[in-house]
N, C-alpha and C positions, 0 to 999 in steps of 0.2 A: 222691446230693447233688442237690437240686434247682437248677435253673438259677437264675443270679442274675437279679434285674430290673434293666432299665438303670436308670443312674442318671438323677435328673429334670436337665433343663437350666435352669438359672438365668435366669429371661428378664433380669436386667441383663448375664449375660454374652452371652447372644444380642444384645441391643442393641450392645452394645460391639464385636460382632463386624461387626456391619450398618454402624454409624456411618463406621469407618475405611474401608470399601469404597466407602461414597458419597461419603465425602470424595476419596478416589481417583479416583473416575469424574469427579466434578467438575472435579478436577485435569487430567484429561486432557482433557475438553473444553475446558477453558480454554487448552489447548495448541491444540486444534483451531480455535477461534476467533481466535486470535493478537489479544488486545485492544489490544496496544501498535500495531499497524497501524491496526487500525480507530480509534483515537483519533487517529493522523494523519489519516486519510482523513476523520474529522469536521472535524477542524481546516481542512482545503482545503474541505470543503462549506460550512462556516460562513463563512468568507472569501467565496468566490464568491458566497453568498447574501447577504452586506452589501453586496457592490459591485454586486450585481444588483438591489437593491431598487428600487421606483419612488416609494416613501414614505420619509422619515426614519425611520418608527418600524418596529424590527423585530415581525414578526407571528409569532402562534402557528405558524404553518406552517412556520418555522424547526426548532422542536421535533420536527414529524412529518417532516421532511424527513431531518432526522438520524437519526431512530429507524429509519424505512423504510429507507435506506440503509445503517444501521449492520447491519440484519438481512440484509440482500441480501451484505454483505462477509462476514458471518458464513458465510453459506452459499458465498459464492465460496470462501472459504478451506476450508472442509470438503471442496469437491469437489475442489480443488486437491490436497489432501493426500490423498484418495482415490485420485486419479489416479497419483499419484506414490509412493504406498506401497511399489512394490518398488524404485525408485530410491533412495527414503529409505533402505530397509534397507541398501543398498550404501555410505552414507555415514556417516563417525563422528560428524559433528556433528547428524544425524538419525534415527540408527537407534534412536533409544530414543524417538521418537516414539510416539503411542499406538498406531497403526494397524501400522507395521513391527513395533514389541514385541509385538502381539498382545493389548493390553489392551483395545482395542475393536474390534469386528466392521465390516469394510468394509460390509456392508449396511447397518447402522444409521447408519455416517457418511453415506452416499452418501444416504440417505432423509432425514437431518437436513440436510443441504446444499441440497438440491432443495427441501425442505419452506421453509426460511429463504428461500431466492432467491424461491419464488411467493408466500410469505405477505408479504415485504417489498415486492415490485412491485404485489400488489394492494393493499396498505396506502397506497402511494405515489400510486397512481390514485384512490384515493377520498379520501383527506385533503390531498392535495397537488395535482398535476395528472398529465394523462396523458404530457406531453412529459418531464418528470422520471422519470417510471415506465418508459416506453420506453428510454430513455436508460440507467437505470440497469440494466434487463434486458440491453442490449446489451453495456454495461460487464463484466456477469456472465459472459456469452456469450464475449466476445473474451477474458477472461483465464483462464477454466476450460477452455474448449472449443478454443480457438486457442492461445494462448500457451502453456499447460502442455503439450500434445501435442507442438508444435513444437520445445521445448526436447530432445528426441531426436533431431531431425531436422536443423536448421541453426541456426547462431551467429546468424541474422537474428532469431531468434525476440527476441531484444531490442528490436528495434524495433516488433515486433507488439504485445511486452508493454507498450511505453511509451505507447500509445495509451491502453488502458483506466488505466493509471496516471496518464495526465494529465487524465481527464475528470471526477473529483470536483468540483474548484472548478466545473465546467460544470454540474455536476448542481446545485449549491447556486445557481448564476447563475439557471437555469430554475426552479428552485424558488421564487425570488423573483418571478417573473414575466419574467425576461428572456428574450432570444429569440438565437438564433443569429446574433451580430452581431459586429463587429470586437472587444468588449469581451470575448465568448466565447472567440473567436479568441486574443486576447492572454494569456488566463489558461492556455487550453490548451498553446501553445507555450513558455510559462515552464515548466511543468510537465514537457512533453515533452523539452525539450531538459536540462533539470537531471538528470533519471533519469539518463542515461548514463555521465557520470564516477561517480556515485554505483553503478551497477551494475557497471562494470568493475572499480572498488577491490574490490567484495564478490567479484566472480567470479575476480580474481586472488588474492584470501586462500584461495579454497577450491577452486582449479583442479584441484588432486590429486583432492580428492573429485568433483568434477564428472565429472572423465576415468574415474574408476572407476566411476561411476555410469551413464556412458554419455551424459551431457548434454552437447549441443554447445554450451556457453557460453564466449563468449571470456574468458580464453584457453586452455580446457581443453586440457590436453595441452603438448607443448613446442611454445610457439608462437615467433615470433621474437622477440628480445628487443625492449624498448621499443615493441612495435607496439600493447598494449595501451594503455598510458602516452599514446603519440601521438595516439590515438582521444580519449583523456578530455580533451587539450589541445583540439583540435578542437571538440569540445562544447561545451567551458566558454567557448572563445573566441567560438562562436557566441551563447551563452547572453548574453552581457554585450549586444549591441544589442537582442535580442529581449526581454529584460529592461525595456527601456524602452519597449516597446509601451504598456503600461498607461497610462504619462504621455502619450503620443501620442495615446491614445485619450479622455483627458480623465478618467479615472479617479484620477489621481493627481496630484501638484505637484512641485515642486523637491525637497522633503525625502525623498521617495520616490527620485527620481532620483539623489540623491547616495546614497543608502544601498544602492541598485541597483549602481551603479557600484563602490563598495567592496566589495560581498560578492561581486559579480561576478570583480574583480581578485585577492580573496583565494582564490576557489575556483580561479581560473585559476593563480596560483601554485602551489597544492597540486597540481593536476595537472601542471603543468611538473615540479615536485620529484618525483613520481611517475614521471613519463616519463624523466627524466634517471638516477634510479635505483630501479629496480623493486625494492622490498624490504618487508617487513612494516610495518616503521613508515611508510614513505611512503605505504604504502596504506590503512593506518590512519588517517593523518593528512587523507587526501582523504576517506574515509568521514566521519570526525567533522566535515570542514569543510562536508561536503553537509547532515549533520543539522542542522547550525547554521545554514547558509545558507536553507533554505526555510521555517522557520517564522518567523524573524526578517524576511525579505522578504515575506511575507505579512502579518504583522502591522504591519509598517510602511506597506503598501500600505493596508490597511483604515483605519489611524490617519489617513494623510495623505487619504484619500479622505474621510472625515467631516470632516476639519478642512475642506476644500474645499465642503462641503455646509454648513456652518456659516456660512462666510463668505457666502454668498447666502442 
């Protein structure tokens, strides 16, 4: 009997096999770049830009700034996940990410992240200004190269991570032509303090995962009761007077002040309830309060700032 000749492969069948693989890779890279976090970053960048504008008209440089900073943020997320691929594999909520699950190669994700960071900073240098590019690059280094490795070493990593987390509105401020002055400091200080109750709520919810992965995030392991909640209260309390700094700098007026006090009070109450009874319900309440607080505060600040400019 003669050997049977191989059956011809139908082109349509071959294409149908390729398309799902391509879609799966796109889905994996979408998880690598974390688009929702990038959108929050761009919101704070845009608010900082509007507040730092020297003229009442929004320039095309805002679009350039958002594009360049978004590309660097994508690179930062990729490098972060490359560094944490082993610890991600030990946690239930992250073990199915593309790197620990083996769907993407570590080398390609690292190359993707570094390339994105370099391209983004170069774009900002050419299309916006050197100050914005340098600070964006510094933000990338502090987040990916300092904060991420320190998570395995000390719980003080939260303080280090809060610095790059508070810089996006400053990047927007610089992109608009602003300088390192009291206005930039006010924006930085508000976001710096806002992050701590937010981070503490997340860390408490996933404390067992963090402990299993060897990450020293408060309150990984069996910490003293109410310590994490009390720390959240301290930072939420400090945030109330700090959130009034934009008004003191002339960036906003009375409307912003009222809203800032109201939001700060709500954030403080949520932190106190979490400190009083540390449960998943109170932690999630604090987390959602933080997610409402920031965009409402920033949008009110921008609106009140524009209203003041229209008066004059």
